[in-house]
C-alpha positions as CSV (number, residue, x, y, z in Angstrom):
1,M,5.2,-2.0,17.6
2,S,2.0,-0.9,15.0
3,V,-0.7,1.5,14.8
4,T,-1.0,1.9,18.9
5,F,2.4,2.8,19.2
6,P,1.3,6.5,18.8
7,R,-0.3,7.8,21.9
8,G,-4.3,7.9,21.5
9,F,-5.2,4.9,20.0
10,R,-6.1,1.6,20.8
11,A,-7.0,-1.7,18.7
12,S,-7.9,-5.1,18.9
13,G,-8.3,-8.3,16.4
14,V,-10.6,-11.2,17.0
15,V,-11.3,-14.7,15.0
16,A,-15.1,-13.9,13.8
17,G,-14.9,-16.5,11.5
18,M,-15.4,-14.8,8.6
19,K,-12.8,-16.8,6.8
20,P,-12.0,-21.0,7.1
21,S,-8.4,-20.4,8.2
22,R,-9.6,-19.9,11.7
23,R,-7.0,-16.7,11.7
24,R,-7.8,-13.1,13.4
25,D,-10.3,-11.7,10.3
26,L,-11.9,-8.6,12.3
27,G,-9.8,-5.9,13.6
28,L,-11.1,-2.6,15.2
29,L,-9.0,0.7,15.7
30,V,-10.1,3.5,17.7
31,V,-9.1,7.0,18.5
32,D,-9.4,8.2,21.9
33,G,-11.0,11.7,20.9
34,E,-11.5,12.8,17.4
35,A,-8.6,12.3,14.9
36,S,-8.0,14.6,11.7
37,A,-8.1,12.3,9.1
38,A,-7.5,11.8,5.8
39,G,-7.7,8.9,3.1
40,L,-6.6,7.3,-0.3
41,F,-8.9,5.2,-2.3
42,T,-9.1,2.9,-5.1
43,T,-9.5,4.5,-8.7
44,N,-11.4,1.3,-9.6
45,A,-14.9,2.0,-10.9
46,F,-16.0,-1.2,-9.2
47,A,-15.0,0.4,-5.7
48,A,-16.3,-1.8,-2.9
49,A,-19.2,-0.7,-0.7
50,P,-17.1,0.0,2.2
51,V,-14.7,2.2,0.0
52,E,-17.7,4.1,-1.3
53,L,-19.1,4.9,2.4
54,A,-15.5,5.5,3.7
55,R,-15.0,8.2,1.1
56,K,-18.3,10.1,2.3
57,R,-17.4,9.9,5.8
58,I,-14.1,11.0,5.7
59,I,-14.9,14.4,3.7
60,G,-15.3,15.9,7.1
61,G,-11.6,15.4,7.9
62,S,-12.2,13.6,11.1
63,A,-12.8,10.1,12.3
64,R,-13.2,8.1,15.5
65,A,-12.6,4.3,14.4
66,A,-11.7,2.1,11.5
67,V,-13.1,-1.6,11.4
68,V,-11.7,-3.9,9.1
69,N,-12.9,-7.5,8.1
70,S,-11.0,-9.8,5.9
71,G,-12.5,-12.7,4.2
72,Q,-15.2,-10.8,2.1
73,A,-14.3,-8.0,0.1
74,N,-17.9,-6.4,-0.2
75,A,-17.5,-5.8,-3.5
76,G,-19.5,-6.7,-6.5
77,T,-22.3,-7.0,-4.1
78,G,-24.9,-4.5,-5.2
79,S,-26.9,-2.5,-2.8
80,R,-26.9,-5.2,-0.3
81,G,-23.3,-4.1,0.1
82,L,-23.8,-0.6,1.0
83,E,-26.4,-1.9,3.3
84,D,-24.0,-4.2,5.3
85,A,-21.4,-1.4,5.3
86,E,-23.7,0.8,6.9
87,R,-25.1,-2.0,9.4
88,T,-21.8,-3.2,10.5
89,T,-20.3,0.5,11.2
90,G,-23.6,1.4,12.9
91,E,-23.3,-1.6,15.2
92,V,-19.6,-1.0,15.8
93,A,-20.4,2.9,16.6
94,G,-23.3,1.9,19.0
95,A,-20.8,-0.6,20.9
96,L,-18.6,2.5,21.1
97,G,-20.9,5.3,21.8
98,L,-19.8,7.0,18.5
99,A,-21.9,8.1,15.7
100,P,-21.8,6.0,12.9
101,D,-20.2,8.7,10.5
102,G,-17.2,8.6,12.6
103,V,-16.5,4.9,11.9
104,I,-14.7,3.9,8.8
105,P,-15.3,0.6,7.2
106,C,-13.0,-1.4,5.5
107,S,-13.1,-4.9,3.6
108,T,-10.9,-7.3,2.1
109,G,-11.2,-10.7,0.6
110,V,-13.0,-12.4,-2.0
111,I,-15.0,-10.0,-4.7
112,G,-18.9,-10.7,-5.0
113,E,-19.0,-12.3,-1.6
114,P,-21.3,-10.9,0.9
115,I,-20.2,-10.0,4.5
116,H,-20.7,-12.8,6.7
117,L,-23.0,-10.7,8.9
118,D,-24.2,-13.1,11.6
119,E,-20.4,-14.1,12.5
120,Y,-19.2,-10.3,12.3
121,L,-22.1,-9.2,14.6
122,A,-21.5,-11.9,17.1
123,A,-17.8,-11.2,17.4
124,L,-18.5,-7.3,18.4
125,P,-18.6,-7.6,22.1
126,E,-15.2,-9.6,22.2
127,L,-13.8,-7.1,19.4
128,T,-14.7,-4.3,21.5
129,R,-13.9,-5.8,25.2
130,G,-10.3,-6.3,23.7
131,L,-9.4,-3.0,22.7
132,S,-5.9,-1.7,24.4
133,E,-3.1,0.3,23.4
134,H,-1.0,-2.6,23.0
135,G,-3.6,-4.3,20.3
136,G,-1.7,-2.9,17.4
137,D,-0.4,-6.5,16.3
138,A,-3.5,-8.4,16.7
139,F,-5.3,-5.6,14.6
140,A,-2.2,-6.2,12.0
141,Q,-3.0,-9.9,11.8
142,A,-7.0,-9.4,11.4
143,I,-6.3,-7.5,8.2
144,M,-4.4,-10.2,6.4
145,T,-5.6,-12.4,3.5
146,T,-2.9,-14.0,1.6
147,D,-0.3,-12.5,3.6
148,T,2.1,-14.7,5.2
149,V,3.3,-12.5,7.9
150,P,1.8,-9.2,9.6
151,K,3.3,-5.8,8.4
152,T,3.9,-2.9,10.9
153,A,6.3,-0.4,11.5
154,A,6.8,2.6,13.8
155,A,9.3,5.4,14.1
156,E,9.6,8.4,16.6
157,R,11.3,11.9,15.8
158,D,11.5,14.4,18.5
159,G,8.8,13.1,20.7
160,V,6.3,12.7,17.9
161,R,5.3,9.1,17.4
162,V,4.2,7.5,14.2
163,G,2.9,4.0,13.9
164,G,1.2,1.9,10.8
165,C,0.4,-1.5,9.5
166,A,-0.7,-2.8,6.1
167,K,-1.7,-5.9,4.3
168,G,-1.6,-6.8,0.8
169,V,0.4,-9.3,-1.3
170,G,-1.4,-9.5,-4.4
171,M,-3.6,-7.3,-6.9
172,I,-1.4,-4.4,-6.1
173,A,-0.5,-1.5,-8.8
174,P,0.6,1.7,-8.6
175,D,-2.5,3.4,-9.1
176,L,-3.8,4.7,-5.6
177,R,-6.3,7.4,-5.6
178,L,-4.4,3.7,-5.9
179,A,-3.9,-3.0,-4.5
180,T,-5.5,-5.4,-2.5
181,M,-3.8,-3.3,-0.3
182,L,-4.9,-1.6,2.8
183,A,-2.7,0.6,4.9
184,F,-3.4,2.4,8.3
185,V,-1.0,4.9,9.5
186,T,-1.2,6.6,12.9
187,I,0.3,10.2,14.3
188,D,0.0,11.5,17.8
189,A,1.2,15.0,16.8
190,R,-1.5,17.5,16.8
191,V,-2.0,18.3,13.3
192,A,-4.7,20.2,11.4
193,T,-7.2,18.2,8.8
194,E,-5.7,20.3,6.0
195,H,-2.1,19.3,6.8
196,V,-2.8,15.8,7.3
197,R,-4.1,15.6,3.9
198,R,-1.3,17.4,2.8
199,L,0.9,14.5,4.4
200,A,-1.4,11.9,2.7
201,S,-1.1,13.5,-0.8
202,E,2.5,14.3,-0.5
203,V,4.2,11.7,1.5
204,L,1.9,8.3,1.5
205,E,0.2,8.8,-2.2
206,P,3.6,8.5,-3.9
207,R,5.2,6.0,-2.3
208,F,2.2,3.3,-2.0
209,E,1.4,4.5,-5.6
210,S,5.2,3.0,-6.4
211,L,4.3,-0.5,-5.8
212,S,3.4,-3.0,-8.2
213,V,3.0,-6.8,-7.6
214,D,0.7,-7.8,-10.8
215,G,-0.3,-4.7,-12.5
216,C,-4.0,-5.0,-10.9
217,T,-5.8,-2.3,-9.2
218,S,-8.2,-3.8,-6.6
219,T,-11.6,-2.6,-5.9
220,N,-11.0,-1.8,-2.1
221,D,-7.3,-0.3,-1.8
222,T,-7.5,2.0,1.2
223,V,-5.0,4.2,2.9
224,L,-6.2,5.9,6.2
225,L,-4.0,8.4,7.9
226,L,-5.1,9.6,11.4
227,A,-3.5,11.9,13.6
228,S,-4.6,11.8,17.4
229,G,-3.2,14.7,19.0
230,A,-2.7,13.1,22.0
231,G,0.9,13.8,22.2
232,G,0.4,17.4,22.8
233,G,2.7,20.0,22.1
234,E,2.0,22.9,19.7
235,P,0.3,22.0,16.4
236,V,2.4,20.8,13.6
237,A,2.4,22.9,10.7
238,P,4.4,23.0,7.3
239,G,7.5,25.3,7.5
240,T,8.5,24.2,11.0
241,A,11.4,22.1,12.6
242,A,8.5,20.1,13.9
243,W,6.9,19.4,10.4
244,T,10.2,18.2,9.2
245,S,10.6,15.7,12.0
246,L,6.9,14.3,11.4
247,T,7.6,13.9,7.6
248,D,10.8,12.4,8.4
249,A,9.0,9.7,10.8
250,L,6.3,9.2,8.3
251,V,8.4,8.6,5.2
252,E,10.4,5.8,7.6
253,V,7.1,4.1,8.4
254,A,5.9,4.3,4.7
255,D,8.8,3.1,3.3
256,S,9.3,0.2,5.6
257,L,5.6,-0.7,4.8
258,L,6.3,-0.8,1.5
259,Q,9.3,-3.0,1.5
260,Q,7.4,-5.5,3.6
261,L,4.4,-5.7,1.2
262,A,7.1,-6.2,-1.6
263,R,9.1,-8.6,0.2
264,D,5.8,-10.8,1.0
265,A,4.4,-10.6,-2.7
266,E,2.3,-13.7,-3.7
267,G,4.9,-16.1,-5.1
268,G,7.6,-13.3,-5.1
269,H,11.5,-14.2,-5.5
270,H,12.9,-11.1,-6.0
271,V,12.3,-7.2,-5.3
272,V,12.8,-4.8,-8.1
273,L,13.6,-1.5,-7.4
274,I,13.2,0.9,-10.7
275,T,15.0,4.3,-10.8
276,V,14.2,6.6,-13.6
277,E,16.3,9.7,-14.2
278,G,16.7,12.4,-16.5
279,A,13.1,12.9,-18.0
280,E,11.5,16.0,-19.1
281,T,9.0,16.0,-16.1
282,E,8.6,13.8,-12.8
283,A,5.4,12.6,-14.7
284,D,7.4,11.2,-17.4
285,A,9.8,9.4,-15.2
286,R,7.0,8.1,-13.5
287,R,5.0,6.5,-16.6
288,A,8.3,5.1,-17.3
289,A,9.0,3.6,-14.3
290,K,5.6,2.4,-13.8
291,A,5.5,0.6,-17.3
292,I,8.6,-1.4,-16.2
293,A,7.2,-2.2,-12.9
294,D,4.0,-3.3,-14.4
295,S,5.5,-5.1,-17.6
296,P,4.8,-8.9,-17.5
297,L,7.6,-9.7,-19.6
298,V,10.1,-7.7,-17.0
299,K,8.7,-9.8,-14.1
300,T,9.1,-13.0,-15.9
301,A,12.4,-12.1,-17.0
302,V,13.7,-11.3,-13.7
303,F,12.0,-14.6,-12.4
304,G,13.9,-16.6,-14.4
305,G,17.1,-14.8,-14.6
306,D,17.1,-13.5,-18.0
307,P,18.8,-10.4,-18.4
308,N,16.8,-9.3,-21.8
309,P,17.3,-5.7,-22.3
310,G,14.7,-5.8,-25.2
311,R,12.1,-6.1,-22.5
312,I,13.1,-3.2,-20.4
313,L,13.3,-1.2,-23.7
314,Q,9.7,-2.3,-25.0
315,A,8.3,-1.4,-21.3
316,I,9.8,2.4,-21.7
317,G,8.7,2.9,-25.2
318,S,5.1,2.0,-24.6
319,S,5.1,3.7,-21.6
320,G,3.9,6.9,-22.9
321,A,6.7,9.1,-21.6
322,R,8.2,11.7,-23.4
323,F,11.7,10.9,-24.8
324,E,14.1,10.9,-27.5
325,P,14.8,7.2,-27.9
326,S,18.5,7.7,-29.0
327,R,19.4,9.2,-25.7
328,V,17.9,6.4,-23.7
329,R,20.5,4.4,-21.4
330,A,19.8,1.4,-19.0
331,W,21.5,-0.7,-16.3
332,L,21.0,-3.9,-14.5
333,G,22.6,-3.2,-11.4
334,D,25.9,-1.7,-12.6
335,V,26.0,-3.4,-16.0
336,P,24.9,-1.0,-18.9
337,V,22.2,-3.1,-20.8
338,I,21.0,-0.1,-23.2
339,Q,23.1,2.7,-24.5
340,D,21.9,5.4,-27.1
341,G,18.8,3.7,-27.3
342,A,20.0,0.5,-28.5
343,I,21.3,-2.7,-26.9
344,A,24.4,-2.1,-25.4
345,P,27.3,-3.3,-27.5
346,S,29.1,-4.4,-24.5
347,Y,26.1,-6.9,-23.5
348,F,26.9,-9.1,-26.5
349,D,30.6,-8.8,-25.8
350,G,30.8,-10.4,-22.4
351,A,28.9,-8.4,-20.3
352,F,25.9,-10.9,-20.5
353,E,27.2,-13.1,-17.5
354,A,27.6,-10.1,-15.3
355,A,24.0,-8.9,-16.5
356,H,22.8,-12.6,-15.5
357,A,24.6,-12.2,-11.9
358,A,22.7,-8.9,-11.4
359,L,19.4,-10.5,-11.2
360,A,20.6,-13.6,-8.8
361,G,20.0,-11.8,-5.4
362,R,17.0,-11.2,-3.8
363,D,17.0,-7.6,-4.5
364,V,17.2,-6.4,-8.4
365,E,18.2,-2.7,-9.4
366,I,16.9,-1.3,-13.0
367,R,18.4,2.3,-13.6
368,V,17.2,4.2,-16.6
369,R,18.2,7.4,-17.9
370,L,15.8,9.0,-20.4
371,G,17.6,12.2,-21.1
372,D,19.3,15.3,-19.3
373,G,15.8,16.5,-17.8
374,D,15.3,16.9,-14.3
375,G,12.5,14.6,-13.8
376,S,13.2,11.4,-11.7
377,S,10.8,8.5,-9.9
378,T,11.1,5.3,-8.5
379,A,9.0,2.3,-8.4
380,L,9.0,-1.0,-6.4
381,G,8.1,-4.2,-8.4
382,V,8.3,-7.7,-7.7
383,D,9.0,-10.8,-10.3
384,L,6.2,-13.0,-11.6
385,S,6.5,-16.5,-10.6
386,Y,4.9,-19.9,-10.9
387,G,3.8,-19.8,-7.4
388,Y,1.9,-16.6,-8.0
389,V,-0.1,-18.6,-10.6
390,K,-0.9,-21.4,-8.3
391,I,-1.9,-19.1,-5.4
392,N,-4.2,-16.7,-7.6
393,A,-5.5,-19.9,-9.6
394,E,-6.6,-21.4,-6.3
395,Y,-7.8,-18.4,-4.4
396,H,-11.7,-18.4,-4.4
397,T,-11.2,-22.3,-3.3
């Protein structure tokens, strides 16, 4: 189950020949009616042409369709890139009988390579013919690049359905306003635009920002949230039981997609959950968690099974978070490795082996306490392996 699990959505995915793998590489998601919509986009100054166009089109708070190509990012392509984004969405809109402003473009792939327009446009008849309420899986496959598996999720609470899919296994950093990461989340409840925006900013943004694969913020990151209203019922608004149910379902879908992204990270062997508590503010906790998740030294230590607490200490200290160093404590799993701002004495007195064992599993937990404040945050990271270097060294070829 994917983006078409909620009522009111149809999707398709086809092989257009945008990339040499001959896998699905062009996807279309359509709303039967007009959806309330919100978007989260990369902060990279070299934002791709489709990102720039999507930002403008979603300001009005509604959308009718999203079209995605994989193979070319349409980033670093100058004025031609914007022309191509407008041309392709115009053609999609014409095929669907929609206004072009209702079609949101997304692209992912090699930066600097223009969209393969001939292949793209030739595939549109098949793409639109194939639209179906069962097409969510094909859409999820079409948005993949170096992903090894599609990433989909669905949840239902009190009759409200939420579905989603995502792609991205590299060039992911917690800086969304945001990786190459694309995520599409759909809802069939009736939700006003301002409340869809609130769900995007309060539920989706902090979760997708918490993921770090390699600390690099892509040119193409996009997260779209669409509410079709096709499920009927009363409008869902904050402060109601229906809002709580909707939020719970949205959290379930977002958390599932986040875990799937982390587990399919390029060359990754370990998923690292970083929890920071006791900070003066949530922002301080987020800075510390982000610094640990982003740190190449921490990532390589986890890959090598080296329980080196000095790397955690260094990352915290350079994070910009406010804290009193002498009060910092940290654990690898349940093993204390930093105590009162210094490497824990027990680490040198028999705890090394236990700390080493804490890095042996697929899932690794790092816990940090900065003091006695109320601020807390989590981040999700992965290790940095030889495989990551190989994949990215050969990516363009």
